[in-house]
C-alpha positions as a Markdown table, in Angstrom:
| # | Residue | x | y | z |
|---|---|---|---|---|
| 1 | Met | -57.0 | 61.1 | 3.9 |
| 2 | Thr | -55.6 | 60.5 | 0.4 |
| 3 | Ile | -52.7 | 58.2 | -0.4 |
| 4 | Ser | -50.0 | 58.1 | -3.1 |
| 5 | Leu | -48.7 | 54.6 | -3.4 |
| 6 | Cys | -45.0 | 55.0 | -4.3 |
| 7 | Met | -43.1 | 52.0 | -5.6 |
| 8 | Ile | -39.7 | 51.3 | -7.0 |
| 9 | Val | -39.4 | 48.3 | -9.3 |
| 10 | Lys | -37.1 | 46.4 | -11.6 |
| 11 | Asn | -38.0 | 43.2 | -13.6 |
| 12 | Glu | -41.1 | 42.5 | -11.5 |
| 13 | Glu | -43.4 | 41.2 | -14.2 |
| 14 | Thr | -44.3 | 38.1 | -12.1 |
| 15 | Thr | -45.4 | 39.9 | -9.0 |
| 16 | Leu | -46.4 | 43.5 | -9.9 |
| 17 | Ala | -50.0 | 42.9 | -11.0 |
| 18 | Arg | -50.6 | 40.8 | -7.8 |
| 19 | Cys | -49.4 | 43.6 | -5.7 |
| 20 | Leu | -51.3 | 46.4 | -7.5 |
| 21 | Asp | -54.5 | 44.3 | -7.6 |
| 22 | Ser | -54.5 | 44.3 | -3.8 |
| 23 | Val | -54.5 | 48.1 | -3.6 |
| 24 | Val | -56.8 | 49.0 | -6.4 |
| 25 | Gly | -59.6 | 51.2 | -4.9 |
| 26 | Ile | -57.4 | 52.1 | -1.9 |
| 27 | Ala | -54.6 | 54.2 | -3.4 |
| 28 | Asp | -55.7 | 57.5 | -4.8 |
| 29 | Glu | -52.6 | 57.7 | -6.9 |
| 30 | Ile | -50.0 | 55.1 | -8.0 |
| 31 | Ile | -46.4 | 56.2 | -8.7 |
| 32 | Ile | -44.2 | 53.6 | -10.3 |
| 33 | Val | -40.4 | 54.3 | -10.5 |
| 34 | Asp | -38.6 | 51.8 | -12.8 |
| 35 | Thr | -34.9 | 51.4 | -12.2 |
| 36 | Gly | -34.0 | 49.5 | -15.4 |
| 37 | Ser | -36.5 | 46.8 | -16.2 |
| 38 | Thr | -35.9 | 44.6 | -19.3 |
| 39 | Asp | -39.1 | 42.6 | -19.0 |
| 40 | Arg | -42.8 | 43.5 | -19.1 |
| 41 | Thr | -42.8 | 45.4 | -15.8 |
| 42 | Lys | -43.6 | 48.9 | -17.3 |
| 43 | Glu | -46.2 | 47.4 | -19.6 |
| 44 | Ile | -48.0 | 45.8 | -16.6 |
| 45 | Ala | -47.7 | 49.0 | -14.6 |
| 46 | Gly | -49.3 | 50.9 | -17.4 |
| 47 | Arg | -52.6 | 49.0 | -16.8 |
| 48 | Tyr | -52.9 | 50.7 | -13.4 |
| 49 | Thr | -51.3 | 54.1 | -13.8 |
| 50 | Asp | -49.9 | 56.6 | -16.3 |
| 51 | Lys | -47.5 | 57.9 | -13.6 |
| 52 | Ile | -44.5 | 55.8 | -14.6 |
| 53 | Phe | -41.0 | 57.3 | -14.3 |
| 54 | Asp | -37.5 | 56.1 | -15.0 |
| 55 | Phe | -34.7 | 56.4 | -12.5 |
| 56 | Pro | -31.2 | 55.3 | -13.3 |
| 57 | Trp | -30.0 | 52.8 | -10.7 |
| 58 | Val | -27.1 | 54.2 | -8.6 |
| 59 | Asp | -26.8 | 51.4 | -6.0 |
| 60 | Asp | -28.9 | 53.5 | -3.5 |
| 61 | Phe | -32.4 | 52.4 | -2.5 |
| 62 | Ala | -33.0 | 55.6 | -0.5 |
| 63 | Ala | -32.3 | 57.7 | -3.5 |
| 64 | Ala | -34.8 | 55.8 | -5.6 |
| 65 | Arg | -37.5 | 55.9 | -3.0 |
| 66 | Asn | -37.0 | 59.6 | -2.4 |
| 67 | Phe | -37.5 | 60.1 | -6.1 |
| 68 | Ser | -40.7 | 58.2 | -6.0 |
| 69 | Phe | -42.0 | 60.3 | -3.1 |
| 70 | Ser | -41.1 | 63.5 | -4.9 |
| 71 | Lys | -43.7 | 62.6 | -7.6 |
| 72 | Ala | -46.5 | 62.1 | -5.1 |
| 73 | Thr | -49.3 | 64.7 | -4.9 |
| 74 | Met | -51.7 | 63.2 | -2.3 |
| 75 | Glu | -51.8 | 63.9 | 1.5 |
| 76 | Tyr | -49.8 | 60.8 | 2.4 |
| 77 | Cys | -47.2 | 58.6 | 0.8 |
| 78 | Met | -47.4 | 54.8 | 1.2 |
| 79 | Trp | -44.7 | 52.4 | 0.0 |
| 80 | Leu | -44.8 | 48.8 | -1.1 |
| 81 | Asp | -42.4 | 46.4 | -2.8 |
| 82 | Ala | -43.6 | 44.4 | -5.8 |
| 83 | Ser | -43.5 | 41.2 | -3.7 |
| 84 | Asp | -45.9 | 42.7 | -1.1 |
| 85 | Ile | -49.7 | 42.3 | -1.0 |
| 86 | Leu | -52.5 | 43.4 | 1.2 |
| 87 | Leu | -54.7 | 40.5 | 2.1 |
| 88 | Gly | -58.5 | 40.9 | 2.1 |
| 89 | Val | -58.9 | 41.8 | 5.8 |
| 90 | Asp | -56.1 | 44.3 | 5.5 |
| 91 | Gln | -57.6 | 45.9 | 2.4 |
| 92 | Thr | -60.8 | 46.4 | 4.3 |
| 93 | Asn | -59.1 | 47.8 | 7.4 |
| 94 | Leu | -57.0 | 50.2 | 5.3 |
| 95 | Lys | -60.1 | 51.6 | 3.6 |
| 96 | Lys | -61.5 | 52.1 | 7.1 |
| 97 | Leu | -58.3 | 53.7 | 8.3 |
| 98 | Lys | -58.4 | 56.2 | 5.4 |
| 99 | Ile | -61.7 | 57.5 | 6.9 |
| 100 | Glu | -60.9 | 57.3 | 10.6 |
| 101 | Leu | -57.2 | 58.4 | 10.7 |
| 102 | Pro | -56.8 | 61.4 | 13.0 |
| 103 | Ala | -56.0 | 64.5 | 11.0 |
| 104 | Glu | -52.8 | 65.2 | 13.0 |
| 105 | Thr | -51.2 | 61.9 | 12.1 |
| 106 | Asp | -47.7 | 62.1 | 10.6 |
| 107 | Val | -46.7 | 58.4 | 10.4 |
| 108 | Val | -48.7 | 55.2 | 10.3 |
| 109 | Met | -46.7 | 52.1 | 11.5 |
| 110 | Met | -48.0 | 48.8 | 10.0 |
| 111 | Arg | -47.1 | 45.2 | 10.6 |
| 112 | Tyr | -44.8 | 43.6 | 8.0 |
| 113 | His | -45.1 | 39.8 | 7.8 |
| 114 | Thr | -42.1 | 38.3 | 6.1 |
| 115 | Ala | -41.9 | 34.6 | 7.1 |
| 116 | Phe | -44.6 | 32.0 | 7.7 |
| 117 | Asp | -45.0 | 28.5 | 9.1 |
| 118 | Glu | -46.5 | 25.6 | 7.2 |
| 119 | Ala | -50.0 | 26.7 | 8.1 |
| 120 | Gly | -49.4 | 30.2 | 6.7 |
| 121 | Asn | -49.2 | 31.9 | 10.1 |
| 122 | Pro | -46.6 | 34.7 | 10.5 |
| 123 | Thr | -43.4 | 33.6 | 12.3 |
| 124 | Phe | -41.4 | 36.7 | 11.6 |
| 125 | Ser | -42.8 | 40.2 | 11.5 |
| 126 | Tyr | -42.1 | 43.8 | 12.6 |
| 127 | Tyr | -43.6 | 47.2 | 12.4 |
| 128 | Arg | -42.5 | 49.5 | 9.5 |
| 129 | Glu | -43.1 | 53.1 | 8.8 |
| 130 | Arg | -45.6 | 52.4 | 6.0 |
| 131 | Ile | -47.5 | 55.6 | 5.5 |
| 132 | Val | -46.0 | 59.1 | 6.0 |
| 133 | Arg | -47.4 | 62.6 | 5.6 |
| 134 | Asn | -46.3 | 64.1 | 2.3 |
| 135 | His | -44.2 | 67.2 | 2.1 |
| 136 | Ala | -43.5 | 67.0 | 5.9 |
| 137 | Gly | -39.8 | 66.5 | 5.8 |
| 138 | Phe | -39.7 | 62.7 | 5.7 |
| 139 | Phe | -36.8 | 61.3 | 3.7 |
| 140 | Trp | -35.4 | 57.8 | 3.2 |
| 141 | Gln | -31.9 | 57.2 | 4.4 |
| 142 | Gly | -29.6 | 54.3 | 3.7 |
| 143 | Ala | -28.2 | 52.9 | 0.5 |
| 144 | Val | -29.5 | 49.4 | 1.6 |
| 145 | His | -32.2 | 48.5 | 4.0 |
| 146 | Glu | -33.4 | 52.1 | 3.7 |
| 147 | Val | -35.6 | 53.6 | 6.5 |
| 148 | Ile | -37.5 | 56.7 | 7.4 |
| 149 | Thr | -37.1 | 57.8 | 11.0 |
| 150 | Pro | -40.7 | 58.0 | 12.5 |
| 151 | Val | -41.3 | 61.3 | 14.3 |
| 152 | Gly | -44.3 | 63.4 | 15.1 |
| 153 | Ala | -47.8 | 62.0 | 15.7 |
| 154 | Ile | -47.4 | 58.2 | 15.2 |
| 155 | Val | -50.2 | 55.7 | 14.9 |
| 156 | Tyr | -49.6 | 52.0 | 15.3 |
| 157 | Ser | -52.0 | 50.0 | 13.2 |
| 158 | Glu | -52.8 | 46.2 | 13.2 |
| 159 | Ile | -53.1 | 46.4 | 9.4 |
| 160 | Ala | -50.4 | 44.1 | 7.9 |
| 161 | Val | -48.5 | 44.0 | 4.6 |
| 162 | Thr | -47.7 | 40.5 | 3.6 |
| 163 | His | -44.4 | 39.8 | 1.8 |
| 164 | Arg | -44.6 | 36.9 | -0.6 |
| 165 | Lys | -41.7 | 36.4 | -2.9 |
| 166 | Leu | -42.2 | 34.3 | -6.0 |
| 167 | Arg | -38.5 | 34.2 | -7.0 |
| 168 | Pro | -35.3 | 34.6 | -5.0 |
| 169 | Ser | -33.5 | 37.9 | -5.2 |
| 170 | Asp | -29.8 | 38.3 | -5.8 |
| 171 | Pro | -28.2 | 37.1 | -2.5 |
| 172 | Asp | -25.0 | 39.1 | -3.1 |
| 173 | Arg | -26.5 | 42.5 | -4.1 |
| 174 | Asp | -26.6 | 44.1 | -0.7 |
| 175 | Leu | -23.1 | 43.1 | 0.3 |
| 176 | Arg | -21.8 | 44.3 | -3.0 |
| 177 | Ile | -23.3 | 47.7 | -2.4 |
| 178 | Phe | -21.9 | 48.0 | 1.1 |
| 179 | Glu | -18.4 | 46.9 | 0.0 |
| 180 | Lys | -18.6 | 49.5 | -2.8 |
| 181 | Leu | -19.4 | 52.2 | -0.3 |
| 182 | Leu | -16.5 | 51.2 | 1.8 |
| 183 | Arg | -14.1 | 51.1 | -1.1 |
| 184 | Glu | -15.2 | 54.6 | -2.0 |
| 185 | Gly | -14.4 | 55.8 | 1.5 |
| 186 | Arg | -17.9 | 56.5 | 2.5 |
| 187 | Pro | -18.5 | 55.9 | 6.2 |
| 188 | Leu | -21.5 | 53.8 | 7.1 |
| 189 | Thr | -24.2 | 55.1 | 9.3 |
| 190 | Pro | -25.0 | 53.0 | 12.4 |
| 191 | His | -28.0 | 51.6 | 10.7 |
| 192 | Glu | -25.9 | 50.6 | 7.6 |
| 193 | Gln | -23.2 | 49.2 | 9.8 |
| 194 | Phe | -25.7 | 46.8 | 11.4 |
| 195 | Tyr | -26.9 | 45.6 | 8.1 |
| 196 | Tyr | -23.4 | 45.3 | 6.6 |
| 197 | Ala | -22.5 | 43.1 | 9.6 |
| 198 | Arg | -25.6 | 41.1 | 9.0 |
| 199 | Glu | -24.7 | 40.6 | 5.3 |
| 200 | Leu | -21.3 | 39.3 | 6.3 |
| 201 | Tyr | -23.0 | 36.9 | 8.7 |
| 202 | Tyr | -25.4 | 35.6 | 6.0 |
| 203 | His | -22.3 | 35.0 | 3.8 |
| 204 | Arg | -20.8 | 33.0 | 6.6 |
| 205 | Arg | -17.8 | 35.4 | 6.9 |
| 206 | Phe | -18.1 | 34.9 | 10.7 |
| 207 | Gln | -14.9 | 36.6 | 11.9 |
| 208 | Glu | -15.5 | 39.7 | 9.8 |
| 209 | Ala | -19.2 | 39.7 | 10.9 |
| 210 | Asp | -18.1 | 39.5 | 14.5 |
| 211 | Glu | -15.8 | 42.5 | 14.1 |
| 212 | Ala | -18.5 | 44.4 | 12.2 |
| 213 | Phe | -21.1 | 43.8 | 14.9 |
| 214 | Thr | -18.7 | 44.8 | 17.6 |
| 215 | Thr | -18.0 | 48.1 | 15.7 |
| 216 | Phe | -21.7 | 48.7 | 15.5 |
| 217 | Leu | -22.3 | 47.9 | 19.2 |
| 218 | Asp | -19.3 | 50.0 | 20.3 |
| 219 | Asp | -20.6 | 53.0 | 18.4 |
| 220 | Gly | -23.6 | 53.1 | 20.7 |
| 221 | His | -26.0 | 55.0 | 18.4 |
| 222 | Gly | -27.9 | 52.1 | 16.8 |
| 223 | Trp | -31.6 | 51.4 | 17.4 |
| 224 | Ile | -32.3 | 49.3 | 20.5 |
| 225 | Gly | -33.8 | 46.5 | 18.4 |
| 226 | Asn | -30.8 | 46.4 | 16.1 |
| 227 | Gln | -28.4 | 46.4 | 19.1 |
| 228 | Ile | -30.2 | 43.3 | 20.6 |
| 229 | Asp | -30.2 | 41.5 | 17.3 |
| 230 | Ala | -26.5 | 42.3 | 16.9 |
| 231 | Cys | -25.8 | 40.7 | 20.2 |
| 232 | Arg | -27.6 | 37.5 | 19.1 |
| 233 | Leu | -26.0 | 37.4 | 15.6 |
| 234 | Arg | -22.5 | 38.1 | 17.0 |
| 235 | Ala | -23.0 | 35.3 | 19.5 |
| 236 | Asp | -23.7 | 32.9 | 16.6 |
| 237 | Cys | -20.6 | 34.1 | 14.8 |
| 238 | Arg | -18.7 | 33.2 | 17.9 |
| 239 | Tyr | -20.3 | 29.8 | 18.3 |
| 240 | Gln | -19.4 | 29.1 | 14.6 |
| 241 | Gln | -15.8 | 30.0 | 15.4 |
| 242 | Gly | -15.7 | 27.7 | 18.5 |
| 243 | His | -15.8 | 30.6 | 21.1 |
| 244 | Ala | -18.7 | 29.5 | 23.2 |
| 245 | Gln | -17.9 | 31.6 | 26.3 |
| 246 | Gln | -17.6 | 34.8 | 24.3 |
| 247 | Ala | -20.8 | 33.9 | 22.6 |
| 248 | Leu | -22.6 | 33.7 | 25.9 |
| 249 | Glu | -21.1 | 37.0 | 26.9 |
| 250 | Ser | -22.5 | 38.6 | 23.7 |
| 251 | Leu | -26.0 | 37.3 | 24.5 |
| 252 | Leu | -25.8 | 38.6 | 28.1 |
| 253 | Gln | -24.7 | 42.0 | 26.8 |
| 254 | Ser | -28.1 | 42.4 | 25.2 |
| 255 | Phe | -29.5 | 43.0 | 28.7 |
| 256 | Ala | -27.7 | 46.3 | 28.8 |
| 257 | Phe | -30.0 | 47.7 | 26.2 |
| 258 | Asp | -33.5 | 46.7 | 27.4 |
| 259 | Leu | -35.5 | 44.2 | 29.3 |
| 260 | Pro | -34.7 | 40.6 | 28.4 |
| 261 | Arg | -36.2 | 39.5 | 25.1 |
| 262 | Ala | -37.6 | 36.0 | 24.6 |
| 263 | Pro | -35.4 | 35.0 | 21.7 |
| 264 | Val | -32.3 | 35.9 | 23.7 |
| 265 | Cys | -33.5 | 33.9 | 26.7 |
| 266 | Cys | -34.0 | 30.9 | 24.3 |
| 267 | Asp | -30.5 | 31.4 | 22.9 |
| 268 | Ile | -29.1 | 31.3 | 26.4 |
| 269 | Gly | -31.2 | 28.3 | 27.2 |
| 270 | Lys | -29.8 | 26.5 | 24.2 |
| 271 | His | -26.3 | 27.4 | 25.3 |
| 272 | Phe | -26.8 | 25.4 | 28.5 |
| 273 | Phe | -28.9 | 22.7 | 26.9 |
| 274 | Asp | -26.1 | 21.9 | 24.5 |
| 275 | Arg | -23.8 | 21.5 | 27.5 |
| 276 | Arg | -26.2 | 19.2 | 29.2 |
| 277 | Asn | -26.9 | 21.7 | 32.0 |
| 278 | Tyr | -30.6 | 21.1 | 31.8 |
| 279 | Arg | -31.6 | 22.8 | 35.1 |
| 280 | Val | -30.1 | 26.1 | 34.0 |
| 281 | Ala | -31.4 | 25.7 | 30.5 |
| 282 | Cys | -34.9 | 25.2 | 32.0 |
| 283 | Phe | -34.5 | 28.5 | 33.9 |
| 284 | Trp | -33.9 | 30.4 | 30.7 |
| 285 | Tyr | -36.6 | 28.8 | 28.7 |
| 286 | Glu | -39.1 | 29.6 | 31.5 |
| 287 | Gln | -37.8 | 33.2 | 31.4 |
| 288 | Ala | -38.6 | 33.3 | 27.7 |
| 289 | Ile | -42.2 | 32.4 | 28.4 |
| 290 | Arg | -42.4 | 35.1 | 31.0 |
| 291 | Cys | -40.9 | 37.9 | 28.8 |
| 292 | Pro | -43.4 | 40.6 | 28.0 |
| 293 | Arg | -44.4 | 40.9 | 24.3 |
| 294 | Asp | -43.9 | 44.6 | 23.5 |
| 295 | Glu | -44.3 | 44.5 | 19.8 |
| 296 | Arg | -43.7 | 48.2 | 19.5 |
| 297 | Ala | -40.3 | 48.1 | 21.2 |
| 298 | Gly | -38.4 | 48.3 | 17.9 |
| 299 | Thr | -37.4 | 44.7 | 17.4 |
| 300 | Leu | -38.5 | 41.8 | 15.3 |
| 301 | Ile | -41.7 | 40.0 | 16.3 |
| 302 | Gln | -41.1 | 36.2 | 16.6 |
| 303 | Pro | -44.1 | 34.8 | 18.5 |
| 304 | Asp | -42.8 | 31.2 | 18.6 |
| 305 | Tyr | -40.1 | 32.3 | 21.0 |
| 306 | His | -42.7 | 33.3 | 23.6 |
| 307 | Gly | -44.3 | 29.9 | 23.9 |
| 308 | Tyr | -43.9 | 27.2 | 21.2 |
| 309 | Ile | -40.1 | 27.0 | 21.1 |
| 310 | Pro | -39.4 | 27.2 | 24.9 |
| 311 | Tyr | -42.2 | 24.7 | 25.7 |
| 312 | Leu | -40.6 | 22.2 | 23.2 |
| 313 | Gln | -37.2 | 22.8 | 24.7 |
| 314 | Leu | -38.6 | 22.4 | 28.3 |
| 315 | Cys | -40.1 | 19.1 | 27.1 |
| 316 | Ala | -36.7 | 18.0 | 25.9 |
| 317 | Cys | -34.9 | 19.1 | 29.1 |
| 318 | Cys | -37.4 | 17.4 | 31.4 |
| 319 | Gln | -37.2 | 14.2 | 29.3 |
| 320 | Arg | -33.4 | 14.1 | 29.7 |
| 321 | Met | -33.7 | 14.7 | 33.4 |
| 322 | Gly | -36.1 | 11.8 | 33.8 |
| 323 | Glu | -39.1 | 14.0 | 34.5 |
| 324 | Arg | -41.5 | 12.3 | 32.1 |
| 325 | Glu | -44.8 | 13.7 | 33.2 |
| 326 | Lys | -43.5 | 17.3 | 33.1 |
| 327 | Ala | -42.0 | 16.6 | 29.7 |
| 328 | Ile | -45.4 | 15.4 | 28.4 |
| 329 | Ala | -47.2 | 18.5 | 29.9 |
| 330 | Tyr | -44.7 | 20.9 | 28.3 |
| 331 | Asn | -45.2 | 19.2 | 24.9 |
| 332 | Glu | -48.9 | 19.6 | 25.2 |
| 333 | Gln | -48.5 | 23.3 | 26.0 |
| 334 | Ala | -46.4 | 23.6 | 22.8 |
| 335 | Gly | -49.2 | 21.9 | 21.0 |
| 336 | Glu | -51.6 | 24.5 | 22.3 |
| 337 | Cys | -49.4 | 27.1 | 20.6 |
| 338 | Lys | -49.2 | 25.2 | 17.3 |
| 339 | Pro | -51.9 | 22.4 | 17.0 |
| 340 | Asp | -50.5 | 21.2 | 13.7 |
| 341 | Ser | -46.8 | 21.0 | 14.8 |
| 342 | Ala | -45.0 | 18.0 | 13.4 |
| 343 | Ala | -42.5 | 18.2 | 16.4 |
| 344 | Val | -45.4 | 18.0 | 18.9 |
| 345 | Arg | -46.9 | 15.1 | 17.0 |
| 346 | Gln | -43.6 | 13.2 | 17.0 |
| 347 | Asn | -43.1 | 13.8 | 20.7 |
| 348 | Arg | -46.6 | 12.4 | 21.4 |
| 349 | Glu | -45.8 | 9.3 | 19.4 |
| 350 | Tyr | -42.5 | 8.9 | 21.3 |
| 351 | Phe | -44.2 | 9.2 | 24.7 |
| 352 | Leu | -46.8 | 6.7 | 23.6 |
| 353 | Gln | -44.3 | 4.2 | 22.4 |
| 354 | Thr | -42.2 | 4.5 | 25.6 |
| 355 | Ser | -45.0 | 4.6 | 28.1 |
| 356 | Pro | -44.9 | 2.1 | 31.0 |
| 357 | Gly | -46.3 | -1.2 | 29.8 |
| 358 | Ser | -45.6 | -0.5 | 26.2 |
| 359 | Gly | -42.9 | -3.2 | 26.1 |
| 360 | Ile | -40.3 | -0.8 | 24.6 |
């Protein structure tokens, strides 16, 4: 197996060397497509490869990535962003994968870690189509949040790409691109519609986001993971607008798409917790703990929702219901999930200070 690493970059002088250092000796070819850098990005890229190409930026990430793939000459294409790195263990495992990958493989799905707790453990990750067979009809789609649809012989790998930004990106860029497409009369694909709605949500345009998520869900052609996430985000839009009952209905709608997911159960638990219906809240937090963790089911992987968060919330529910010993036990279970948790430590101090005979 040989790999062409294909990257699109712009003004990445602070991160590009870190990224490329992590793949030296793994990639058999490095393709760098520059979309208009004005800093030292191309100079730094030149230390690693002579295959550097210019591509005029046209507000279309898929177009730029497809151009980068068109320059690849190896058996497989792999993509990274400049803020991505392969950690040591992942470098070792990718070298091993290059030797052991079945010859019929079309797509390698790899984990993408994008958020971390104070101890550096991933709190937010998902599988991405990271390596695809070259010249096999794989193309990027989507002006923003571009994707390749995985088909054929697909291998899921535990190898992870770690996303570590050193500087914030333009928070308005993606929304500008979507709004430009709409002004030009270009209809959004279901995938684009979901991310357009999400950008409206991030910009706190909650009524517009609610409507955009509804359009996406009504279309019925989105990925299951995106449909479930849309139900959650639309629910928060409705909470923000003071429409709690409609928010709950949006969360419950997610059950029409797949088995209950732990984050949704926690959201429903919070709905009842906020209304002091602690018994019902406990039911939903317990459901979250029981939810299976199918990390290949096309949704975001948020391990805290399967244990740490519901255990903490069960602790809070039981404390408010006067069930002190159960509250303490749940807090300790949360501590088993995250031994260094400040919240768990604060709860322990509270229980110690309010224990019988403490005088408080």
